[in-house]
N, C-alpha and C positions, 0 to 999 in steps of 0.2 A: 284674508289669508294671502300671503305672498305667492306669486307664481314662479315656478322654477324656470331656469333658463333653457332655451331650446338647444338641442344638439346641432353642431355644425355638420352638414353632410359632407363627408370626405369622399372624393371620387377615386382615391387610390385603393387598390386591393390590400388587404392585410397581409403581413409577412407570415411565412410558414413558421410554425413553432414546433416542428418535429425535432425529436431528440437527436436524430442522426445529423441534422444540420448544426446543432449546437455543440457537438463533441469536439470539433476543432480540426478534423482532417483524418486522412488515412495514413496511419503510421505503420501499418502492417503488423505481422506477428512478432513476438519477442524473439531475439536471437537465442540460439541454443546455449551460449555461454551464460546468458542472463539466468535462464532456468536452472542450470547446473550450479551457479554461484548461490542463487536464492535457496535452493534445497540443501546445498552443502552447509551453508551458514546455520540453518535451523538444525540440521542433524548433528553437526559438530558442537553446537551450543548445548543440546540435550546430552550428548555424549560427555562433554566436559563436566557438566553438573553431576551426572551419574557417577563418573569416575572419581569425582571429588568426594562424594559421600561414601563410596566404597573404599576410600583411602588408597587408591592405586596411583595417585599422582604424587610427585615429590613435594614435600613440605606439609604433609598431613592434610587435614581438612582446613581449607583456607577460604576466607570470604572473597578473595580476589578471583579465585576460580569460579565461584558462584556469579559474581558480577560480570566476569568475562563471558560466561555461558549465557547469561541473560542478555547481555549486549549483542551477542551473536544471533540469538533467537530474535531479538527485537529488530536487528538490521535485516534479517531474512523476511520478517513480516512487513517491514516497511517496503521492501522490494516487491512484495506481492501487490502493492497498490499500483505499481507501474507495469505489471504483467499484462500482456495483451494476448 
């Protein structure tokens, strides 16, 4: 039966694998305008969709209002990934 190779003894200590060292730096908390913009986009998107289905917007029920509202909600959720 073949014999496996021996490990080479490395005299250097292993590097730390803590999550805090892998995150990339201290960016600090998010600015106030970021939080206001993020929540405003999501609230306005929902409001646009609701007003569209209640036919309170000009042009009756339109798919463009729906897509616009969904885009605003999506942009707000994408901003939440950068929230600190």
